[in-house]
C-alpha positions as CSV (number, residue, x, y, z in Angstrom):
1,M,0.0,-0.1,0.0
2,K,1.5,3.4,-1.0
3,S,1.9,6.0,1.8
4,A,2.5,9.8,1.9
5,R,4.7,11.4,4.4
6,I,3.7,15.4,4.4
7,V,6.3,17.6,6.2
8,F,4.8,21.1,7.1
9,V,7.3,24.0,7.3
10,G,7.4,27.4,7.5
11,D,8.6,30.7,9.6
12,E,7.5,30.6,13.5
13,G,4.0,31.9,13.8
14,V,2.6,31.4,10.8
15,G,0.2,28.6,12.0
16,K,1.7,25.2,11.1
17,S,0.7,23.5,14.1
18,T,-2.9,25.4,14.4
19,I,-3.6,23.9,10.7
20,I,-2.4,20.3,11.7
21,N,-4.5,20.5,14.6
22,C,-7.6,21.6,12.4
23,I,-6.7,18.7,10.1
24,I,-7.3,16.2,12.8
25,S,-9.5,17.4,15.3
26,F,-11.9,19.3,12.7
27,V,-12.2,22.6,15.0
28,F,-10.2,25.8,15.7
29,Q,-8.3,26.0,18.9
30,E,-6.4,29.1,20.0
31,Q,-4.1,27.0,22.3
32,V,-2.1,24.0,20.5
33,M,1.0,22.4,21.1
34,K,4.0,24.0,19.8
35,V,5.2,21.3,17.8
36,Y,3.0,18.2,17.1
37,P,4.6,14.3,17.3
38,E,4.3,12.7,14.2
39,I,0.7,11.9,13.3
40,T,-0.7,9.0,11.3
41,I,-3.9,9.4,9.4
42,P,-5.4,5.7,8.2
43,P,-6.4,5.0,4.7
44,D,-10.2,5.0,5.2
45,S,-9.9,8.7,6.1
46,A,-7.8,9.7,3.6
47,F,-7.9,10.3,-0.5
48,D,-7.5,7.4,-2.6
49,N,-7.2,5.0,0.3
50,I,-3.2,5.9,1.4
51,S,-2.1,5.9,4.7
52,T,-0.8,9.6,5.4
53,H,1.8,10.5,8.1
54,I,1.9,14.5,9.0
55,I,5.0,15.9,10.2
56,D,5.3,19.2,12.2
57,T,8.5,20.9,12.2
58,A,10.2,23.8,14.5
59,I,12.9,26.2,13.2
60,D,15.5,28.5,14.7
61,T,17.9,30.0,12.0
62,S,18.9,26.8,10.1
63,I,17.9,23.7,9.2
64,H,21.4,22.2,8.6
65,G,21.9,19.1,10.7
66,S,18.5,19.4,12.4
67,I,15.8,17.0,12.8
68,M,14.1,19.0,10.1
69,E,16.4,18.1,7.8
70,E,16.2,14.5,8.3
71,E,12.3,14.9,7.8
72,V,12.8,16.8,4.5
73,K,14.8,13.9,3.1
74,K,12.3,11.6,3.8
75,A,9.2,13.8,2.9
76,D,6.9,12.8,-0.1
77,A,5.6,16.2,-0.1
78,I,6.3,19.7,1.7
79,V,3.8,22.1,2.7
80,M,5.1,25.7,2.9
81,I,3.1,27.8,5.1
82,Y,3.5,31.8,5.4
83,A,1.2,34.0,7.4
84,M,-1.0,36.4,4.9
85,D,-0.3,39.4,7.2
86,N,3.2,38.7,7.3
87,V,4.9,39.5,3.9
88,D,8.4,38.5,5.1
89,S,7.3,35.1,6.0
90,L,6.1,34.9,2.1
91,L,9.5,36.5,0.8
92,R,11.4,33.8,3.0
93,I,9.8,31.0,1.1
94,E,11.7,31.9,-2.0
95,S,15.0,33.3,0.1
96,F,15.4,30.4,2.4
97,W,12.9,27.7,2.3
98,I,12.8,26.2,-1.4
99,P,16.8,26.7,-1.5
100,E,17.3,24.8,1.8
101,I,14.6,22.2,0.5
102,R,16.4,21.9,-2.8
103,R,19.9,21.6,-1.3
104,V,18.5,18.8,1.2
105,S,16.5,16.9,-1.6
106,S,20.0,17.0,-3.9
107,S,22.4,15.8,-1.2
108,S,20.0,12.8,-0.5
109,G,20.5,11.7,-4.0
110,R,16.8,12.0,-5.0
111,S,15.5,11.3,-8.6
112,C,13.1,13.6,-8.6
113,T,12.2,17.1,-6.8
114,V,9.9,16.8,-3.7
115,P,6.4,18.4,-4.6
116,L,5.8,21.5,-2.8
117,I,2.6,23.3,-1.6
118,L,2.5,26.9,-1.1
119,V,-0.3,27.8,1.6
120,G,-1.0,31.3,2.8
121,N,-2.7,31.1,6.2
122,K,-4.7,33.6,8.2
123,A,-7.1,34.2,5.2
124,E,-9.7,35.6,7.4
125,L,-7.6,38.6,8.1
126,T,-8.2,40.0,4.4
127,N,-12.0,40.2,5.2
128,Q,-11.2,42.2,8.3
129,G,-9.2,44.7,6.4
130,Q,-6.1,43.7,8.2
131,V,-3.9,42.8,5.2
132,T,-3.0,46.0,3.4
133,N,-0.7,44.5,0.8
134,E,-2.9,41.7,-0.6
135,T,-2.0,42.7,-4.1
136,Q,1.7,42.6,-3.7
137,M,1.5,39.2,-1.6
138,E,-0.5,37.7,-4.8
139,E,2.1,38.9,-7.3
140,I,4.7,37.1,-5.2
141,A,2.9,33.7,-4.7
142,E,2.3,33.7,-8.4
143,G,5.9,34.4,-9.2
144,I,7.0,31.5,-7.1
145,M,4.5,29.4,-8.8
146,R,5.8,30.6,-12.2
147,S,9.6,30.2,-11.1
148,Y,9.6,27.0,-9.0
149,K,8.1,24.0,-11.1
150,E,8.3,21.9,-7.8
151,V,5.6,24.3,-6.4
152,E,2.5,22.1,-7.5
153,T,-0.3,24.2,-5.9
154,W,-0.8,27.6,-4.5
155,L,-4.0,28.2,-2.1
156,E,-5.0,30.4,0.6
157,C,-6.8,29.2,3.8
158,S,-8.1,30.1,7.4
159,A,-7.3,27.8,10.4
160,K,-9.8,30.1,12.4
161,S,-12.4,30.1,10.0
162,M,-11.9,26.3,8.9
163,I,-11.8,27.5,5.3
164,N,-9.6,25.2,2.7
165,V,-8.1,23.5,5.6
166,N,-9.1,19.9,4.1
167,E,-7.8,21.2,0.8
168,I,-4.2,21.4,2.2
169,F,-4.6,18.0,3.0
170,F,-6.3,16.8,-0.2
171,Y,-3.8,18.6,-2.5
172,A,-0.5,17.3,-0.7
173,Q,-1.6,13.8,-1.0
174,K,-2.8,14.4,-4.6
175,A,1.0,15.6,-5.1
176,V,2.2,12.2,-3.9
177,L,0.0,10.3,-5.8
178,F,-0.1,12.5,-9.0
179,P,3.3,14.5,-9.0
180,K,3.1,17.6,-11.5
181,N,6.5,18.8,-11.8
182,V,7.7,15.9,-13.6
183,L,4.8,16.5,-16.1
184,Y,4.2,20.1,-16.4
185,D,6.7,22.9,-16.7
186,A,4.6,25.8,-15.2
187,S,7.3,28.4,-16.5
188,Q,6.7,27.6,-19.8
189,G,3.0,26.2,-19.6
190,T,4.0,23.1,-21.5
191,L,4.4,19.3,-21.1
192,T,7.8,18.5,-19.8
193,D,10.3,16.8,-22.4
194,R,10.0,13.4,-20.6
195,C,6.4,13.6,-20.2
196,S,6.0,14.3,-24.2
197,S,8.2,11.3,-24.9
198,A,6.3,9.1,-23.0
199,L,3.0,10.0,-24.4
200,E,4.3,9.8,-27.8
201,R,5.5,6.4,-27.3
202,I,1.8,5.7,-25.8
203,F,0.4,7.3,-29.0
204,L,2.4,5.0,-31.2
205,L,1.6,1.8,-29.4
206,C,-2.4,2.8,-29.5
207,D,-2.0,3.9,-33.2
208,L,-3.2,0.3,-34.2
209,D,-3.3,0.8,-37.9
210,G,-0.2,2.9,-38.0
211,D,-1.9,5.8,-40.3
212,G,-0.6,8.7,-37.7
213,A,-3.9,9.3,-36.1
214,L,-6.1,7.6,-33.6
215,S,-9.6,6.6,-34.8
216,G,-12.7,6.6,-32.9
217,T,-12.1,2.7,-32.5
218,E,-8.4,3.3,-31.4
219,L,-9.5,5.9,-28.9
220,N,-12.1,3.5,-27.7
221,E,-9.4,0.9,-27.2
222,F,-7.0,3.1,-25.6
223,Q,-10.0,4.2,-23.0
224,R,-10.8,0.4,-22.2
225,K,-7.1,-0.2,-21.7
226,C,-6.5,2.7,-19.1
227,F,-9.9,3.1,-17.5
228,E,-11.6,-0.1,-18.3
229,T,-14.7,1.8,-19.9
230,P,-15.5,2.6,-23.4
231,L,-15.9,6.3,-24.3
232,Q,-19.5,7.2,-25.0
233,P,-20.4,8.6,-28.5
234,R,-20.9,11.9,-26.9
235,D,-18.0,11.8,-24.9
236,L,-16.0,11.0,-28.3
237,E,-17.5,13.8,-30.0
238,G,-16.6,16.2,-27.1
239,V,-13.0,15.2,-27.3
240,Q,-12.9,15.9,-31.0
241,A,-14.8,18.9,-30.8
242,V,-12.3,20.6,-28.0
243,V,-9.2,19.6,-30.2
244,T,-10.9,21.0,-33.5
245,E,-11.8,24.2,-31.8
246,Q,-8.6,24.9,-29.5
247,C,-6.0,22.8,-31.2
248,P,-6.8,22.9,-34.8
249,L,-3.4,21.1,-35.9
250,G,-4.3,18.2,-33.7
251,S,-6.9,16.7,-35.9
252,S,-6.0,14.3,-38.9
253,P,-7.8,14.7,-42.3
254,S,-9.7,11.9,-41.5
255,G,-11.4,13.3,-38.3
256,G,-9.1,11.1,-35.9
257,L,-6.8,12.6,-33.1
258,N,-3.1,12.7,-34.2
259,V,-0.1,13.1,-31.9
260,I,-0.3,16.8,-31.5
261,G,-4.0,16.5,-30.5
262,F,-3.1,13.7,-28.0
263,L,-0.5,15.9,-26.3
264,F,-2.8,18.8,-26.2
265,L,-5.6,16.6,-24.5
266,H,-3.3,15.8,-21.9
267,L,-2.0,19.4,-21.3
268,L,-5.5,20.5,-20.9
269,F,-6.0,17.9,-18.1
270,I,-2.9,18.8,-16.3
271,Q,-3.9,22.7,-16.6
272,R,-7.2,21.8,-15.1
273,G,-6.1,19.8,-12.4
274,R,-7.0,16.4,-13.7
275,L,-3.4,14.9,-13.0
276,E,-4.8,11.4,-12.2
277,T,-6.1,11.4,-15.8
278,T,-2.4,11.5,-17.2
279,W,-0.9,9.6,-14.5
280,T,-3.5,6.8,-14.9
281,V,-2.4,6.5,-18.5
282,L,1.1,6.7,-18.0
283,R,0.9,4.0,-15.2
284,K,-1.0,1.6,-17.3
285,F,1.6,1.6,-19.8
286,G,4.5,1.1,-17.2
287,Y,5.9,4.4,-16.4
288,G,6.7,5.3,-12.8
289,D,6.8,8.5,-10.9
290,D,10.2,9.6,-12.4
291,L,8.6,8.9,-15.7
292,Q,10.9,5.8,-16.4
293,L,10.0,2.5,-17.4
294,S,10.3,0.0,-14.6
295,E,12.4,-3.1,-15.0
296,D,9.3,-4.7,-12.8
297,F,7.0,-3.8,-15.8
298,L,9.1,-4.7,-18.5
299,Y,10.4,-8.2,-17.1
300,T,8.0,-9.0,-14.3
301,P,9.4,-11.0,-11.3
302,S,7.0,-13.9,-12.1
303,F,8.2,-14.3,-15.6
304,A,11.9,-14.0,-14.6
305,A,11.6,-16.5,-12.0
306,A,9.9,-18.7,-14.7
307,A,12.4,-18.1,-17.4
308,E,15.5,-18.5,-15.0
309,G,17.8,-21.1,-16.5
310,K,15.4,-22.1,-19.5
311,M,15.4,-21.5,-23.0
312,L,12.9,-18.9,-24.5
313,D,11.5,-19.1,-27.9
314,L,8.2,-17.3,-29.8
315,S,4.9,-19.1,-28.8
316,P,2.3,-19.5,-31.4
317,S,0.4,-16.4,-30.2
318,G,3.5,-14.5,-30.3
319,V,4.0,-15.3,-33.8
320,A,0.8,-14.1,-34.7
321,H,1.0,-10.7,-32.8
322,L,4.4,-10.3,-34.0
323,T,3.2,-11.0,-37.9
324,T,0.2,-8.4,-36.9
325,L,2.9,-5.8,-36.0
326,F,5.1,-6.4,-38.8
327,Q,2.2,-5.7,-41.6
328,R,1.3,-2.7,-39.6
329,Y,4.6,-0.9,-40.5
330,D,4.8,-2.7,-43.8
331,R,3.9,0.6,-45.4
332,D,4.4,-0.4,-49.2
333,R,2.8,-3.6,-48.7
334,D,5.6,-5.5,-50.3
335,D,6.0,-8.1,-47.6
336,A,9.3,-6.8,-46.4
337,L,10.4,-4.0,-44.0
338,S,12.9,-1.5,-45.3
339,P,15.5,0.1,-43.0
340,L,13.1,2.9,-42.6
341,E,9.9,0.9,-41.6
342,L,12.0,-1.1,-39.2
343,D,13.3,2.1,-37.7
344,S,9.5,3.4,-37.3
345,L,8.7,-0.2,-36.0
346,F,11.2,0.2,-33.2
347,L,10.2,4.1,-32.4
348,P,8.5,3.3,-29.1
349,T,12.0,1.5,-27.8
350,P,15.6,3.2,-27.2
351,H,16.8,1.9,-30.2
352,N,16.8,-1.0,-33.1
353,L,17.3,-4.0,-31.4
354,W,19.4,-5.7,-34.1
355,G,21.6,-3.3,-35.6
356,K,24.1,-4.9,-37.7
357,A,22.2,-8.5,-37.0
358,T,19.4,-7.1,-39.1
359,T,21.4,-8.0,-42.2
360,E,24.0,-10.4,-41.0
361,S,22.2,-12.9,-39.0
362,V,19.2,-13.6,-41.3
363,A,18.4,-13.8,-45.0
364,T,17.2,-10.6,-46.5
365,D,16.4,-9.8,-50.3
366,L,18.4,-7.9,-52.7
367,N,17.9,-4.3,-51.3
368,L,18.7,-5.7,-47.6
369,N,14.8,-5.5,-46.5
370,L,13.6,-7.9,-44.0
371,P,10.9,-10.5,-44.8
372,L,8.4,-11.6,-42.3
373,A,10.3,-15.1,-41.8
374,S,13.6,-13.1,-41.3
375,F,11.6,-10.6,-38.9
376,L,10.3,-13.7,-36.8
377,S,13.6,-15.3,-36.9
378,L,15.5,-12.4,-35.3
379,W,13.3,-12.3,-32.5
380,R,14.0,-16.1,-31.8
381,L,17.5,-15.2,-32.3
382,S,17.3,-12.5,-29.6
383,L,15.6,-14.7,-27.2
384,F,18.3,-17.2,-27.2
385,L,21.2,-14.7,-27.3
386,T,19.8,-11.9,-25.0
387,P,16.6,-13.3,-23.4
388,K,16.2,-10.6,-20.9
389,Q,16.9,-7.9,-23.1
390,A,14.6,-9.3,-26.0
391,A,11.6,-9.9,-23.8
392,M,11.7,-6.3,-22.2
393,Y,11.8,-4.9,-25.9
394,L,8.5,-7.1,-26.5
395,S,7.2,-5.3,-23.4
396,L,8.1,-2.0,-24.8
397,L,6.4,-2.6,-28.0
398,G,3.3,-3.0,-26.1
399,F,3.4,-7.1,-25.5
400,S,3.1,-6.5,-21.7
401,D,1.9,-10.6,-21.3
402,L,5.4,-12.3,-21.7
403,F,3.7,-15.5,-20.8
404,Q,1.5,-15.3,-23.6
405,I,4.2,-14.0,-26.3
406,I,7.0,-16.2,-25.1
407,E,7.2,-20.2,-24.6
408,I,9.6,-21.4,-21.9
409,Y,11.6,-24.6,-22.4
410,E,13.9,-27.1,-20.5
411,T,17.6,-26.8,-21.6
412,P,19.1,-30.0,-23.7
413,A,21.0,-30.4,-20.5
414,E,17.8,-30.8,-18.5
415,I,16.0,-32.9,-20.7
416,C,18.8,-35.6,-21.0
417,K,18.7,-36.1,-17.3
418,I,14.9,-37.6,-17.6
419,P,14.8,-41.1,-17.4
420,D,12.0,-42.0,-19.8
421,E,13.5,-42.1,-23.1
422,K,9.9,-41.7,-24.8
423,I,9.4,-38.2,-22.6
424,R,13.1,-37.2,-23.4
425,K,12.4,-37.4,-27.3
426,E,8.8,-35.6,-27.0
427,R,10.7,-32.6,-25.0
428,A,13.8,-32.5,-26.9
429,Q,11.6,-32.3,-30.4
430,R,8.7,-29.6,-29.3
431,R,11.0,-26.9,-29.4
432,H,10.8,-24.7,-32.6
433,S,14.5,-24.2,-32.8
434,I,17.7,-26.2,-32.8
435,V,20.8,-24.8,-31.4
436,A,24.4,-25.5,-32.7
437,F,27.5,-24.1,-31.5
438,V,30.0,-24.2,-34.2
439,F,33.5,-24.6,-33.2
440,G,36.8,-24.3,-35.0
441,G,40.5,-22.8,-35.4
442,K,41.3,-19.7,-36.9
443,A,40.6,-19.5,-40.7
444,S,38.9,-22.9,-40.8
445,G,36.1,-21.3,-42.6
446,K,33.5,-21.1,-39.6
447,T,31.7,-17.7,-40.6
448,T,31.6,-18.7,-44.2
449,F,30.0,-21.7,-43.1
450,L,27.2,-19.7,-41.2
451,R,26.7,-17.5,-43.6
452,A,26.3,-20.3,-46.1
453,L,23.0,-21.2,-44.1
454,L,21.6,-17.7,-45.1
455,H,22.6,-18.3,-48.9
456,K,25.0,-15.4,-48.3
457,P,28.5,-15.8,-50.5
458,P,31.9,-15.7,-48.4
459,K,33.6,-12.3,-47.7
460,E,36.0,-11.6,-50.2
461,E,38.6,-11.0,-47.9
462,Y,39.6,-13.1,-44.8
463,A,39.0,-11.4,-41.6
464,P,39.4,-13.0,-38.0
465,T,35.9,-12.7,-36.0
466,N,35.9,-9.6,-34.1
467,A,32.3,-9.8,-32.5
468,P,30.0,-12.8,-31.5
469,Y,28.4,-13.8,-34.6
470,A,25.2,-16.0,-34.7
471,V,22.7,-16.8,-37.7
472,I,19.4,-18.2,-37.8
473,H,17.5,-19.7,-40.9
474,R,14.5,-22.2,-41.3
475,V,15.8,-25.9,-42.5
476,C,13.1,-28.5,-44.0
477,F,14.5,-31.7,-42.3
478,D,11.7,-34.1,-43.4
479,K,10.8,-33.5,-47.3
480,N,7.8,-35.9,-47.0
481,S,6.0,-34.1,-44.1
482,H,7.5,-30.7,-45.0
483,H,8.6,-30.4,-41.1
484,E,11.0,-27.5,-40.3
485,K,12.8,-26.4,-37.6
486,H,14.9,-23.1,-37.1
487,L,18.7,-23.7,-37.1
488,L,20.3,-21.3,-35.1
489,M,24.2,-21.7,-35.0
490,V,26.3,-19.4,-33.1
491,E,30.0,-19.2,-33.8
492,V,32.4,-19.9,-31.0
493,P,35.6,-17.7,-31.9
494,A,39.0,-19.5,-31.9
495,G,41.3,-18.3,-29.1
496,G,42.5,-14.6,-29.6
497,E,39.7,-13.8,-31.9
498,T,37.3,-12.2,-29.8
499,K,35.6,-12.6,-26.4
500,N,33.9,-16.0,-26.2
501,P,30.0,-15.6,-26.0
502,I,30.1,-19.4,-25.0
503,N,31.8,-19.1,-21.7
504,S,30.3,-21.0,-18.9
505,K,28.5,-24.2,-18.4
506,E,25.1,-22.5,-18.6
507,D,25.7,-21.6,-21.9
508,M,26.7,-25.3,-23.1
509,D,23.5,-26.4,-21.5
510,K,21.7,-24.8,-24.1
511,C,23.4,-26.4,-27.1
512,D,21.6,-29.2,-28.8
513,V,24.5,-30.1,-31.4
514,A,28.1,-29.0,-31.5
515,V,29.6,-28.6,-34.9
516,F,33.4,-28.9,-35.4
517,I,34.9,-27.5,-38.6
518,F,38.5,-28.3,-39.8
519,D,40.6,-27.1,-42.7
520,E,41.7,-30.5,-43.9
521,S,44.5,-28.9,-45.7
522,T,46.5,-28.0,-42.4
523,F,47.3,-30.2,-39.8
524,A,47.2,-27.6,-37.4
525,S,43.4,-26.9,-37.9
526,I,42.8,-30.6,-37.7
527,L,44.5,-30.9,-34.6
528,S,42.9,-27.8,-33.1
529,T,39.4,-29.2,-33.9
530,F,40.4,-32.5,-32.5
531,H,41.4,-31.1,-29.2
532,L,38.3,-28.9,-29.0
533,F,36.2,-32.0,-29.6
534,K,37.7,-33.7,-26.6
535,S,37.1,-31.1,-24.3
536,T,33.5,-30.8,-25.4
537,N,30.7,-32.4,-23.1
538,Q,30.7,-35.9,-24.5
539,N,27.1,-36.5,-24.2
540,I,26.4,-33.6,-27.0
541,P,25.7,-34.9,-30.4
542,C,28.4,-33.9,-32.8
543,V,28.9,-33.0,-36.4
544,F,32.4,-32.8,-38.1
545,V,32.4,-30.6,-41.1
546,Q,35.7,-30.8,-43.3
547,T,36.4,-27.6,-45.5
548,K,38.6,-27.0,-48.3
549,A,38.9,-30.3,-49.5
550,D,39.5,-29.1,-52.9
551,L,43.1,-28.2,-52.1
552,S,45.3,-30.8,-53.0
553,S,47.6,-30.7,-49.5
554,S,45.3,-32.8,-47.5
555,F,46.4,-34.1,-44.6
556,I,43.9,-36.8,-44.4
557,T,44.0,-38.0,-48.0
558,S,47.5,-37.7,-48.2
559,S,48.4,-39.7,-45.1
560,S,46.9,-43.0,-46.5
561,N,48.4,-42.3,-50.1
562,N,51.6,-40.6,-49.7
563,N,54.0,-42.0,-47.1
564,N,56.6,-39.5,-47.6
565,T,53.8,-36.8,-46.8
566,N,52.8,-38.5,-43.8
567,N,56.4,-38.8,-42.6
568,N,56.9,-35.1,-43.0
569,I,53.8,-34.4,-40.7
570,N,55.1,-36.7,-38.4
571,N,58.4,-35.1,-38.2
572,N,56.7,-31.7,-37.7
573,N,53.9,-32.9,-35.2
574,S,53.7,-35.0,-32.3
575,N,53.4,-38.7,-33.2
576,N,50.9,-39.3,-30.6
577,D,48.6,-36.7,-32.1
578,T,49.1,-37.8,-35.5
579,K,48.4,-41.3,-34.8
580,A,45.2,-40.4,-32.8
581,I,43.9,-38.2,-35.9
582,E,44.7,-40.9,-38.2
583,D,42.9,-43.5,-36.0
584,F,40.0,-41.1,-35.4
585,F,39.4,-40.2,-39.2
586,K,40.1,-43.5,-40.6
587,P,42.2,-42.3,-43.5
588,G,41.7,-45.9,-45.4
589,K,38.3,-44.7,-46.4
590,S,39.4,-42.0,-48.2
591,E,38.8,-43.0,-51.8
592,A,35.2,-43.9,-51.2
593,R,34.5,-40.8,-49.1
594,I,35.7,-38.4,-52.1
595,K,33.8,-40.2,-54.5
596,H,30.5,-39.6,-52.3
597,V,31.4,-35.9,-51.9
598,V,31.4,-35.7,-55.5
599,S,27.8,-37.4,-55.9
600,T,26.3,-34.8,-53.6
601,A,27.8,-31.5,-54.5
602,S,24.0,-30.7,-56.0
603,H,22.5,-30.8,-52.4
604,P,24.2,-28.1,-50.5
605,G,21.0,-27.8,-48.1
606,S,21.9,-31.4,-46.7
607,V,24.7,-30.2,-44.5
608,F,22.2,-28.2,-42.4
609,V,19.5,-30.8,-42.6
610,A,22.0,-33.2,-41.0
611,I,22.8,-30.9,-38.2
612,V,19.0,-30.4,-37.6
613,Q,18.8,-34.2,-37.4
614,A,21.6,-34.6,-35.1
615,G,20.0,-32.0,-33.0
616,L,16.4,-33.7,-33.0
617,K,18.3,-36.8,-31.3
618,G,18.7,-35.1,-28.3
619,R,21.7,-35.7,-26.0
620,I,22.5,-39.3,-24.8
621,H,20.9,-39.8,-21.4
622,M,23.3,-39.5,-18.5
623,A,24.4,-42.7,-17.5
624,K,25.3,-43.1,-13.6
625,D,28.7,-44.4,-14.2
626,T,29.6,-41.3,-16.4
627,Q,33.3,-42.6,-17.2
628,H,31.8,-45.8,-18.7
629,H,29.3,-43.6,-20.7
630,H,32.3,-41.3,-22.1
631,H,34.1,-44.5,-23.4
632,L,31.1,-45.7,-25.3
633,L,30.1,-42.9,-26.7
634,F,33.7,-42.1,-28.1
635,A,33.7,-45.7,-29.3
636,W,30.6,-45.0,-30.8
637,H,32.0,-42.3,-33.1
638,L,34.9,-44.4,-33.9
639,K,32.6,-47.5,-34.9
640,T,30.2,-45.5,-37.1
641,I,32.8,-43.5,-39.0
642,G,32.7,-45.7,-41.9
643,F,28.8,-44.5,-42.3
644,S,29.4,-40.7,-42.2
645,L,27.5,-38.7,-44.6
646,S,29.3,-36.4,-46.8
647,A,28.3,-33.3,-48.7
648,A,29.7,-30.5,-50.9
649,F,28.7,-27.4,-51.9
650,A,30.0,-24.5,-54.2
651,I,29.5,-20.7,-52.9
652,G,30.8,-18.1,-54.6
653,G,33.5,-19.9,-56.9
654,I,34.7,-21.8,-53.5
655,F,34.3,-25.3,-53.1
656,F,33.6,-26.9,-49.7
657,A,33.4,-30.5,-48.6
658,C,31.6,-31.6,-45.5
659,R,31.6,-34.7,-43.5
660,F,29.3,-35.7,-40.6
661,L,29.9,-38.2,-37.9
662,W,27.5,-39.3,-35.4
């Protein structure tokens, strides 16, 4: 439950304690306590059902280091009292009280300035002709209101006549619940920049057809979302009439309300004291008292707890909602988002979520426009690589129910611990994406291999990977049933290339299949990949991809056909390493392998189908005797090497041969 801590300050003799006594006893008394102790007013006696604490204060010449300073630091609102028969008490509001309050607020590290209520007491004296400088005091008070944005309200009261006493209490509570200074710049008579930005974002989210104006239907939907009741036809006509009359630029040619009109309406609400209307809208869309979107709204604690250590993907409902979003911003109806259209889509967010990944991680058309399938794929990729950020961006785009948009899955590491094989298989195959980590040494062709999934040619010049790189694309792994999975491949940079994005057990737990790439023409590449494989969790399905097999100086083929070459290799490398690799790759099968490579050159997609199929098999169930299981698995790889599937594909004039083992 929200509470309000209201502190009363002012010079001695202005009537602070008398006003507090009137608030709590509902009567005026000549003799009251000099300083009241803290008073708590229960929610059922307060505005909007909040608990309220009233703090009285006393002052000599300074509040520095005093109890009052501590109370000002904790205040939710401060009521500044002056006496209407004492102009000096009003002048000291500007010369002493406001500067002191600002100093204390600043030293306490508050993100927002505490709201201030300016109150002139002893108003009954004006009717009795005892206030001779009334006009001067009104001018001073109005000047304070214009000059200090934290002063939200100015009113005159009479504790003796019980005039406007309860209004002080009401406005102080309202200032806590619906602070004005963060919304409205009184000196300029305009909305603050932060308020305008927040309302513009809300307008974009409510403009469901993306035509730059809120139609009657869209205004009704907005009204229902914020206030849980539709606009009556008469009310809707009234809104449109006010905007047309007072802000002609705020109406669109179609009769709807454009963003100028939307902002004007909220300015009107604030100027007429209806701050609760604008705050209700802002809070419904996740804004806090500082007009910042709270993390708990964008990434709710309940969703965060459910997603901890899991894998995230789009749900069918998420696909449907994002498809609608895509179509809204596809202005030219060409079934693809141009860079400009994509920037428009991300206007309600800090920036384009994907940046360079928009063109490098998914397939695009020749003009680098983003088709729907690639748009959805990028969301899947983001939910894997940066799940929290991706989920928060979905919230920023108006999808506040993350449980509806996102499906939460167990990791492959969790699934492989399930004893029941049937359940393991069902759990492993129900996800929409297969995740492959691609390992290999420098210059082994990892990046080119990932680009091939997107049908992108190799880069003209080799450059080491200097940033984490990932791609995603749909792969049909069963032509008979037309079943598809999204293959998500993450390049694991070789040592020294860049910071490794796969740097923990938690990362490897999300891997469905490990892909090991090696350049067959260099022993160093083969050795590097061999050691990478040996250091990888041995219950993860593995696929080996041989690249640059078109080069004549192949270690694997020469080791079986050329003893001199083999001897040279043995002279330059550890005999144990060479023997282990020769045994591992079974060089005696090389002739049959090369013939098979040539025969499959017309089916480049088979390489990715094989990876998906390997991932769908799921990890091998964790046996109790892990050491024994490890040896069985390794023997399984060695035993079945003769049944390896090989494929070759030509991209941009460069020929690749790929071999897969499982």
